[in-house]
VMD Tcl script that draws the C-alpha trace (Angstrom):
set ca {
  {-29.34 1.87 9.47}
  {-26.06 -0.20 9.74}
  {-22.74 0.68 10.43}
  {-19.35 -0.30 9.26}
  {-17.98 -3.04 10.90}
  {-15.32 -2.46 13.90}
  {-12.42 -4.55 13.53}
  {-9.80 -5.10 16.25}
  {-6.94 -4.46 13.60}
  {-8.45 -0.62 13.01}
  {-7.67 0.26 16.94}
  {-3.60 -0.04 15.65}
  {-3.99 2.19 12.73}
  {-6.33 4.74 14.51}
  {-7.40 6.45 11.54}
  {-9.87 9.11 10.81}
  {-12.09 6.32 9.32}
  {-12.09 4.03 12.54}
  {-12.49 7.17 14.73}
  {-15.40 8.15 12.49}
  {-16.90 4.48 12.62}
  {-16.35 4.56 16.56}
  {-18.49 7.65 16.72}
  {-21.48 6.26 14.80}
  {-21.22 3.50 17.54}
  {-21.20 6.04 20.43}
  {-24.06 8.08 18.78}
  {-26.00 4.69 18.64}
  {-25.44 3.57 22.01}
  {-26.44 6.83 23.41}
  {-29.52 7.02 21.51}
  {-29.93 3.29 23.18}
  {-29.50 4.61 26.46}
  {-31.86 7.40 26.03}
  {-34.60 4.99 24.86}
  {-34.21 2.43 27.63}
  {-34.40 5.70 30.05}
  {-37.63 6.51 28.20}
  {-38.68 2.97 28.36}
  {-37.99 2.60 32.06}
  {-39.72 5.60 32.97}
  {-42.95 4.89 30.66}
  {-42.79 1.21 32.06}
  {-43.09 2.52 35.50}
  {-46.23 4.37 34.47}
  {-47.70 1.63 32.98}
  {-47.33 -0.56 35.71}
  {-48.80 1.72 38.47}
  {-51.92 2.55 36.22}
  {-52.46 -1.51 35.76}
  {-52.05 -1.73 39.63}
  {-54.44 1.36 39.94}
  {-56.66 -0.25 37.31}
  {-56.87 -3.72 38.94}
  {-57.23 -1.99 42.22}
  {-60.66 -0.12 40.51}
  {-62.04 -3.16 39.39}
  {-61.58 -5.14 42.51}
  {-63.56 -2.24 44.24}
  {-66.34 -2.49 41.14}
  {-66.35 -6.34 41.76}
  {-66.91 -5.97 45.50}
  {-69.93 -3.33 45.34}
  {-71.11 -5.39 42.67}
  {-71.37 -8.48 44.43}
  {-72.89 -6.71 47.60}
  {-75.84 -5.64 45.70}
  {-79.17 -7.31 45.75}
  {-82.59 -7.37 44.38}
  {-85.88 -7.58 46.13}
  {-88.83 -9.73 44.86}
  {-92.35 -9.44 45.60}
  {-93.84 -12.49 47.02}
  {-92.86 -15.36 49.44}
  {-91.34 -17.09 46.54}
  {-88.93 -16.54 43.31}
  {-89.17 -18.19 40.10}
  {-86.12 -19.60 38.59}
  {-85.51 -16.49 36.34}
  {-85.56 -14.47 39.13}
  {-83.00 -16.32 40.97}
  {-80.75 -16.56 38.15}
  {-80.86 -12.87 37.67}
  {-80.33 -12.19 41.62}
  {-77.21 -14.48 41.49}
  {-75.84 -13.04 38.00}
  {-74.32 -9.94 39.79}
  {-72.30 -12.15 42.11}
  {-71.04 -14.35 39.68}
  {-70.30 -11.33 37.32}
  {-68.19 -9.79 40.46}
  {-66.54 -13.24 41.45}
  {-65.15 -13.38 37.73}
  {-63.74 -10.00 37.98}
  {-62.15 -10.64 40.88}
  {-60.77 -14.06 39.75}
  {-59.20 -12.11 36.57}
  {-57.89 -9.21 38.82}
  {-56.33 -11.76 41.22}
  {-54.50 -13.36 38.15}
  {-53.21 -9.70 36.97}
  {-52.47 -8.97 40.60}
  {-50.22 -11.81 40.85}
  {-48.57 -11.32 37.57}
  {-48.03 -7.84 37.90}
  {-46.22 -8.14 41.36}
  {-43.31 -9.49 39.45}
  {-43.33 -7.02 36.47}
  {-40.88 -4.73 38.01}
  {-38.54 -7.17 38.87}
  {-39.06 -8.92 35.52}
  {-39.05 -5.66 33.32}
  {-37.71 -2.74 35.20}
  {-35.13 -4.13 36.93}
  {-33.62 -5.89 33.81}
  {-33.59 -2.60 31.77}
  {-31.77 -0.83 34.34}
  {-28.82 -3.62 35.05}
  {-28.70 -3.45 31.26}
  {-28.25 0.44 31.08}
  {-25.80 0.19 34.35}
  {-23.61 -3.02 33.54}
  {-23.42 -2.89 29.64}
  {-23.99 0.64 28.56}
  {-22.27 1.98 31.77}
  {-19.27 -0.50 31.22}
  {-18.90 0.76 28.00}
  {-18.97 4.20 28.69}
  {-16.02 3.68 31.47}
  {-14.19 1.70 28.62}
  {-14.26 4.79 26.62}
  {-13.45 7.27 29.30}
  {-10.32 4.69 29.64}
  {-9.75 4.86 26.00}
  {-9.85 8.75 25.88}
  {-7.32 9.13 28.56}
  {-4.79 6.89 27.36}
  {-5.09 8.07 24.15}
  {-4.74 11.71 25.27}
  {-1.61 10.56 27.23}
  {-0.21 8.47 24.61}
  {-0.39 11.40 21.72}
  {0.85 13.91 24.26}
  {3.97 12.14 24.99}
  {4.20 11.24 21.21}
  {4.14 14.74 19.97}
  {7.10 15.47 23.05}
  {8.77 12.38 21.87}
  {9.20 13.29 18.37}
  {10.58 16.70 19.05}
  {13.52 15.44 21.09}
  {16.79 16.46 19.30}
  {18.42 13.52 17.76}
  {21.60 14.67 19.26}
  {20.47 13.85 23.05}
  {22.52 10.86 24.50}
  {21.83 7.45 23.41}
  {20.79 6.46 26.77}
  {18.13 9.17 27.09}
  {16.78 8.37 23.77}
  {16.48 4.65 24.84}
  {14.64 5.83 28.06}
  {12.33 7.95 26.09}
  {11.62 5.09 23.83}
  {10.85 2.74 26.35}
  {8.56 5.01 27.90}
  {6.66 5.78 24.80}
  {6.44 2.14 23.80}
  {4.80 1.58 27.27}
  {2.01 4.27 26.82}
  {1.43 2.94 23.17}
  {0.98 -0.60 24.61}
  {-1.68 1.11 27.53}
  {-3.56 2.92 24.48}
  {-3.86 -0.10 22.25}
  {-4.85 -1.88 24.92}
  {-7.63 0.19 25.96}
  {-8.60 0.60 22.28}
  {-9.05 -3.00 21.79}
  {-10.69 -3.41 24.92}
  {-13.10 -0.50 24.46}
  {-14.22 -2.07 20.67}
  {-14.70 -5.64 22.41}
  {-17.17 -3.93 24.79}
  {-19.32 -2.11 21.87}
  {-19.17 -5.17 20.04}
  {-20.96 -7.18 23.67}
  {-23.51 -4.24 24.19}
  {-24.58 -4.55 20.53}
  {-24.99 -7.87 20.60}
  {-26.63 -8.27 23.93}
  {-29.24 -5.18 23.45}
  {-30.67 -7.32 20.45}
  {-32.46 -9.97 23.20}
  {-31.79 -8.62 26.50}
  {-33.97 -5.48 25.96}
  {-36.62 -7.35 23.42}
  {-37.26 -10.36 26.04}
  {-38.11 -7.78 28.69}
  {-40.76 -6.37 26.53}
  {-41.92 -9.85 25.74}
  {-42.31 -10.64 29.42}
  {-44.05 -6.99 29.84}
  {-46.67 -7.52 27.38}
  {-47.21 -11.07 28.55}
  {-48.20 -9.92 32.12}
  {-50.31 -6.74 30.59}
  {-52.59 -9.29 28.66}
  {-52.26 -11.51 31.33}
  {-53.61 -14.61 28.87}
  {-52.34 -17.99 29.10}
  {-53.07 -18.38 25.56}
  {-50.90 -15.11 24.39}
  {-48.20 -16.47 26.01}
  {-48.37 -19.95 24.32}
  {-48.59 -17.93 20.84}
  {-45.96 -15.68 21.85}
  {-43.57 -18.69 22.65}
  {-44.15 -20.04 19.25}
  {-43.81 -16.73 17.37}
  {-41.00 -15.87 14.93}
  {-39.98 -12.84 17.24}
  {-39.44 -14.81 20.09}
  {-37.57 -17.89 18.38}
  {-35.48 -14.88 16.68}
  {-34.64 -13.52 19.93}
  {-33.73 -17.15 21.45}
  {-31.43 -17.61 18.45}
  {-29.96 -14.66 18.83}
  {-29.01 -15.11 22.60}
  {-27.73 -18.86 21.66}
  {-25.40 -17.49 18.83}
  {-24.11 -14.63 21.25}
  {-23.13 -17.17 23.88}
  {-21.54 -19.30 21.59}
  {-19.63 -16.48 20.04}
  {-18.49 -14.60 23.11}
  {-15.66 -16.88 23.85}
  {-14.49 -16.75 20.69}
  {-14.60 -12.97 20.40}
  {-12.74 -12.47 23.70}
  {-10.05 -15.40 22.46}
  {-9.68 -12.87 19.47}
  {-9.32 -10.02 21.34}
  {-6.37 -11.57 23.47}
  {-4.36 -12.60 20.23}
  {-4.77 -9.01 19.18}
  {-2.86 -8.08 21.88}
  {0.07 -9.87 21.38}
  {3.02 -8.18 19.92}
  {3.84 -10.84 17.08}
  {0.33 -10.07 16.07}
  {0.64 -6.35 15.77}
  {3.60 -6.61 13.81}
  {1.69 -8.82 11.16}
  {-1.07 -6.24 11.25}
  {1.17 -3.73 10.44}
  {3.02 -5.40 7.78}
  {-0.72 -5.41 5.46}
  {-0.82 -2.95 2.47}
  {-1.62 -0.95 1.69}
  {0.54 0.88 4.43}
  {-1.23 3.53 6.26}
  {-0.89 5.54 9.72}
  {0.22 8.62 10.97}
  {3.26 10.90 9.90}
  {4.37 13.97 10.52}
  {5.18 16.34 7.33}
  {7.54 19.20 7.26}
  {5.90 22.27 6.09}
  {7.18 25.78 5.59}
  {4.94 28.70 6.84}
  {5.21 32.46 7.53}
  {6.81 31.89 10.92}
  {9.22 29.45 10.17}
  {9.15 25.53 9.59}
  {6.41 23.60 11.33}
  {5.39 19.60 11.70}
  {1.79 18.71 10.93}
  {0.37 15.66 12.02}
  {-0.92 13.75 8.77}
  {-3.20 10.46 8.30}
  {-1.26 8.57 5.09}
  {-2.01 5.87 3.22}
  {0.03 4.79 0.43}
  {-1.29 2.42 -2.35}
  {2.22 0.44 -3.72}
  {0.24 -0.54 -7.16}
  {-0.26 3.00 -8.45}
  {2.71 4.69 -5.95}
  {-0.21 7.00 -4.92}
  {0.22 8.54 -1.38}
  {-3.17 10.04 0.24}
  {-2.58 12.90 2.99}
  {-5.16 14.12 5.19}
  {-4.37 16.87 7.91}
  {-5.21 16.35 11.26}
  {-5.13 19.77 12.15}
  {-9.03 21.04 13.13}
  {-10.03 23.62 11.12}
  {-13.42 25.42 12.12}
  {-16.25 25.07 9.55}
  {-14.05 23.25 7.18}
  {-13.62 19.77 6.08}
  {-10.03 18.60 5.37}
  {-9.74 17.30 1.93}
  {-7.07 14.66 1.08}
  {-4.15 15.60 -0.72}
  {-2.69 12.91 -3.29}
  {0.82 12.88 -4.48}
  {2.65 10.45 -6.86}
  {5.63 9.09 -5.61}
  {8.91 9.19 -7.30}
  {11.80 7.98 -4.98}
  {12.16 7.64 -1.11}
  {15.22 8.23 0.73}
  {16.12 7.63 4.58}
  {17.07 11.20 5.99}
  {20.70 10.77 7.62}
  {20.64 11.99 11.36}
  {23.23 14.13 11.01}
  {21.14 16.09 8.65}
  {18.22 17.35 10.43}
  {17.41 17.40 14.23}
  {14.48 15.23 14.02}
  {14.45 11.21 14.57}
  {12.93 8.60 12.07}
  {12.71 11.16 9.06}
  {12.83 10.23 5.43}
  {12.52 12.22 1.94}
  {10.04 11.37 -0.84}
  {10.38 12.96 -4.08}
  {7.04 13.38 -5.87}
  {5.84 14.11 -9.23}
  {3.72 17.42 -7.68}
  {6.14 18.81 -5.99}
  {9.63 20.25 -7.10}
  {11.42 19.75 -3.58}
  {11.53 16.59 -1.47}
  {8.71 16.01 0.85}
  {10.33 15.40 4.62}
  {8.29 12.80 6.53}
  {9.00 12.06 10.25}
  {7.68 8.61 11.44}
  {6.71 7.60 14.97}
  {9.65 5.26 15.28}
  {12.34 3.56 13.81}
  {10.40 0.39 13.09}
  {7.70 2.70 11.73}
  {10.03 4.22 9.63}
  {11.27 0.94 8.39}
  {7.89 -0.18 7.33}
  {7.27 2.89 5.17}
  {9.98 2.69 3.56}
  {9.66 -0.94 2.73}
  {6.25 -0.25 1.48}
  {7.64 2.58 -0.82}
  {10.85 0.58 -2.04}
  {12.64 3.30 0.16}
  {16.52 3.51 0.07}
  {19.35 4.40 2.08}
  {21.38 7.52 1.83}
  {23.87 6.18 -1.02}
  {27.32 5.89 -0.18}
  {29.14 7.54 -3.12}
  {30.60 4.24 -5.36}
  {34.82 3.96 -5.35}
  {34.68 5.80 -8.66}
  {33.09 8.64 -7.55}
  {34.89 8.60 -4.31}
  {38.26 8.64 -6.28}
  {37.05 12.11 -7.66}
  {37.34 13.01 -3.65}
  {40.88 11.28 -3.46}
  {42.26 12.64 -6.94}
  {45.48 14.67 -7.94}
  {43.59 17.81 -5.88}
  {42.98 15.75 -3.24}
  {46.32 14.39 -2.69}
  {47.72 17.93 -3.09}
  {45.44 19.23 -0.28}
  {46.76 17.02 2.20}
  {50.31 17.24 1.27}
  {50.27 21.06 1.55}
  {48.80 20.65 4.98}
  {51.38 18.40 6.37}
  {53.65 20.75 4.39}
  {52.53 23.80 6.16}
  {52.95 21.82 9.60}
  {56.38 21.18 8.97}
  {57.16 24.38 7.75}
  {56.44 25.93 10.90}
  {58.52 23.40 12.49}
  {61.32 24.60 10.31}
  {61.09 28.16 10.88}
  {60.83 27.73 14.61}
  {64.12 25.38 14.23}
  {65.65 27.96 11.76}
  {64.96 31.04 13.92}
  {66.05 29.77 17.02}
  {69.23 28.25 15.24}
  {70.17 31.58 14.09}
  {70.20 30.45 10.32}
  {69.34 32.68 7.81}
  {66.08 31.84 5.77}
  {64.80 29.31 4.00}
  {66.66 29.54 0.70}
  {68.99 26.72 1.06}
  {66.11 24.46 1.57}
  {63.42 25.37 -0.57}
  {63.33 25.76 -4.30}
  {62.11 29.19 -4.90}
  {60.60 28.43 -8.34}
  {58.16 25.80 -6.83}
  {56.74 26.81 -3.54}
  {54.04 23.95 -3.42}
  {51.23 26.83 -3.41}
  {51.79 27.60 0.37}
  {51.25 30.92 1.48}
  {54.22 31.48 4.22}
  {53.02 34.52 4.88}
  {49.37 33.58 6.17}
  {48.98 34.72 9.77}
  {46.38 31.79 10.05}
  {49.14 28.89 9.83}
  {49.14 27.25 13.33}
  {49.35 23.45 14.03}
  {45.61 23.36 15.22}
  {44.25 24.76 12.27}
  {46.24 22.60 10.25}
  {45.32 19.14 12.22}
  {41.52 20.69 11.76}
  {41.49 21.11 8.23}
  {43.07 17.60 7.36}
  {40.53 15.95 9.86}
  {37.50 17.87 8.43}
  {38.62 17.02 4.79}
  {39.01 13.23 5.76}
  {35.67 13.30 7.58}
  {34.03 14.89 4.55}
  {34.57 12.09 2.53}
  {31.18 10.29 1.45}
  {32.99 7.26 2.28}
  {35.76 6.90 5.15}
  {39.48 6.51 3.98}
  {39.54 2.85 4.86}
  {35.88 1.83 3.27}
  {32.49 0.50 4.66}
  {33.34 -2.63 2.78}
  {36.25 -3.25 5.11}
  {35.08 -2.03 8.22}
  {33.54 -5.28 9.93}
  {36.77 -7.35 9.06}
  {38.99 -4.72 10.65}
  {36.84 -4.41 13.59}
  {36.90 -8.57 13.80}
  {40.73 -8.01 13.56}
  {40.76 -5.79 16.33}
  {38.92 -7.53 18.40}
  {41.11 -10.76 18.46}
  {43.04 -11.90 21.47}
  {45.65 -13.00 19.35}
  {48.08 -10.31 18.78}
  {49.72 -11.81 15.78}
  {46.53 -12.73 14.38}
  {45.23 -9.23 14.90}
  {48.45 -7.54 13.11}
  {48.97 -9.98 10.55}
  {44.96 -9.64 9.66}
  {45.16 -5.93 9.51}
  {47.86 -6.04 7.25}
  {46.27 -7.97 4.65}
  {43.02 -5.95 4.87}
  {45.26 -2.59 4.32}
  {46.25 -4.15 0.93}
  {42.41 -4.74 -0.15}
  {41.89 -1.27 -0.34}
  {41.51 0.76 -3.38}
  {44.48 1.92 -4.64}
  {43.92 5.82 -4.14}
  {42.59 5.00 -0.49}
  {45.48 3.15 0.41}
  {47.90 6.03 -1.32}
  {46.08 8.56 0.84}
  {46.55 6.46 4.27}
  {50.31 5.74 3.58}
  {50.66 9.70 3.59}
  {48.44 10.39 6.61}
  {49.84 7.34 8.41}
  {53.70 8.56 7.55}
  {53.23 12.06 8.94}
  {51.54 10.56 12.09}
  {54.39 8.32 12.71}
  {56.37 11.19 12.70}
  {54.11 13.63 15.14}
  {54.40 10.42 17.39}
  {58.05 10.28 17.45}
  {57.93 13.56 19.30}
  {55.53 12.37 22.12}
  {57.92 13.37 24.66}
  {57.54 17.12 23.81}
  {53.63 17.15 22.17}
  {52.47 13.79 24.38}
  {50.84 12.54 21.15}
  {51.66 8.92 21.69}
  {50.17 6.18 19.04}
  {47.15 5.77 21.58}
  {46.35 9.17 21.95}
  {46.88 9.67 18.01}
  {44.39 6.96 17.43}
  {41.63 8.65 19.75}
  {41.74 11.50 17.54}
  {42.12 9.82 13.88}
  {40.12 6.36 14.61}
  {36.78 8.04 13.90}
  {38.20 10.12 10.89}
  {39.37 7.16 9.11}
  {36.83 4.72 10.17}
  {33.25 4.72 10.80}
  {30.21 2.42 10.73}
  {27.27 2.57 8.00}
  {24.77 3.02 10.37}
  {24.80 5.10 13.61}
  {23.97 2.66 16.33}
  {24.61 1.99 19.68}
  {26.92 -1.03 18.87}
  {28.75 1.33 16.37}
  {29.38 3.73 19.19}
  {30.40 0.77 21.33}
  {33.11 0.06 18.51}
  {35.09 3.23 18.37}
  {37.28 1.79 20.67}
  {38.32 -1.21 18.23}
  {38.50 1.39 15.45}
  {41.34 3.18 17.72}
  {42.91 0.22 18.13}
  {43.06 -0.37 14.20}
  {44.71 2.90 13.91}
  {47.14 2.47 16.73}
  {48.37 -0.64 15.37}
  {49.07 1.26 11.96}
  {51.29 3.89 13.62}
  {52.96 1.86 16.18}
  {53.76 -1.12 14.24}
  {53.82 0.56 10.79}
  {56.86 -1.10 9.80}
  {55.56 -4.69 10.32}
  {52.28 -3.43 8.46}
  {54.66 -2.17 5.86}
  {52.11 0.42 4.76}
  {54.92 2.65 4.82}
  {57.60 2.48 2.38}
  {60.95 2.84 4.37}
  {63.39 3.29 1.09}
  {61.50 6.28 0.15}
  {61.25 4.86 -3.78}
  {57.77 4.26 -3.45}
  {55.73 6.86 -5.63}
  {53.26 7.08 -2.96}
  {55.88 7.97 -0.20}
  {55.69 11.44 1.16}
  {57.28 14.05 -0.78}
  {56.38 17.60 0.26}
  {54.91 19.00 -2.49}
  {56.90 16.43 -4.56}
  {59.43 19.00 -5.50}
  {60.12 20.98 -2.26}
  {62.77 18.48 -0.96}
  {64.94 16.12 -3.09}
  {63.88 12.67 -0.81}
  {61.50 11.94 2.17}
  {61.87 14.60 5.04}
  {63.50 13.06 8.22}
  {63.47 14.39 11.53}
  {64.85 12.02 14.26}
  {65.18 14.55 17.58}
  {61.44 15.38 18.96}
  {62.91 18.62 19.66}
  {64.80 20.55 16.60}
  {66.84 22.78 18.79}
  {68.75 19.56 20.06}
  {69.74 18.72 16.64}
  {72.08 20.15 14.33}
  {70.95 19.90 10.77}
  {73.11 18.65 7.81}
  {72.53 19.65 4.62}
  {73.47 16.92 2.09}
  {74.26 17.44 -1.25}
  {71.02 16.45 -2.55}
  {69.29 19.80 -1.04}
  {67.27 17.19 1.65}
  {67.49 17.55 5.30}
  {69.05 14.49 7.36}
  {69.94 14.29 11.20}
  {73.17 12.89 12.79}
  {71.06 10.85 15.40}
  {70.55 6.94 14.87}
  {66.85 6.89 15.29}
  {64.73 8.03 12.28}
  {60.97 8.56 11.65}
  {59.52 9.77 8.52}
  {57.03 12.75 8.72}
}
mol new
graphics top color blue
foreach p $ca { graphics top sphere $p radius 0.5 }
foreach p [lrange $ca 0 end-1] q [lrange $ca 1 end] { graphics top cylinder $p $q radius 0.2 }
display resetview
């Protein structure tokens, strides 16, 4: 019975079908090994029996040659002479035949038994060694793979990279052992077709011991088939080895993995009674019908795992921050209400699956939708937070200055929705709320589209070019984004003007708000290394705000910061970092000004 062919490319998929085919070849090899053991045993018995038979015939011929007829009379007739010599002639013929038989059978062990034993040890034995190595490397690789996929995505990049490198090394070792095992199976399957049969031919020739039979054997179809099989093996053996070496090359592996249909192992998140578990499946995706076939790799006794068929609707990469697993993506199917979360074996493996499924990146909200976050409610929220911060400073100032309340500064008919009686009002809470709001935007305030250009500007060695380029890019922001940025930078400039007291220099402030206002679209090592350049951009916006002109110093712009638009009649100005060192001057318009010369906006 024939078996499905074993391809080198199947080694890299390691599918259940490949393992099942491999098992068929292993059973066939074990059956061949058992057959050869019995053949060697029986061959030794036949050789021993032939030797015993030959010795018996020789003894019989010796006895026959010594027998003589006694005749009556002084002379013998011709017939009597022929009769007397017939036994000696017959005995001589037997001795001649057995002499030839013994001559041929003396090499029977060398030409029959030893070649069969050599085939068992060198070919079948080598295949068993390759099998042990394949199973050992497979156990090591899949054990390490399970541990690797359970690593938290929150670990340090250096630790994850080290784990990736170790897994790649074990994967290569496993693939190499698998390819070599398949190559050895091909070798032993081809060689047994002529090695074993040729031994049988030699043994048969020796047992019959006739030159006539040997001449007939050499011209027989069977012997010719053995000869052709050996010649074919010798001509293709080198080509097969070259193919094996080519299949080990990384470039060839990439080509194999790009073939459709896409298939391989995936871990699927399943909800069970004791919680969520990740179950290993072998999956195959047919792009034409968008059909995803999954077979669970969990071993259940006395049950055959039936495949699960799903119809794909969409595929989206899972954000790293949304799950404590790496290499995940979500698939929506027609058969299930909730998306199915898959975990690939590596980042490269995930990309292959997503390409096959026409997967999409997590969609950042478009600017039109982003404006919904930067609408009137968002602006009011940010203004209220800054207002609360300034009110705290005013309360401290008024209390220590001995003034009687805030009635001369605040319009009681419009408190700006600020709960002044709240006990939770403190500067740390306000700062955290502000940063949380800005980081919760689906797209950073300074947008993904301008991120690369801003990074290039920050990396420039020419300071004048750096400043002018950032100034130019800021005015490419959407209107709402730029307006919110003006409000925020206005406040940060004020806070930094008090750096003698709060130690918040533009550089320190940029470290806090750099990752808040800017971030790369993809979380990569390069993006992490670019954080320092994000900080440089924000530092320039704060330190060189007059040159960048993001802030309207005249206070006439509609996007300049007015505390709740009516809490003060013009932008609130504090020049002194310590309110206790300044005497407030209440102008006729109800605003607060300062008698010092240096002024900065809050």
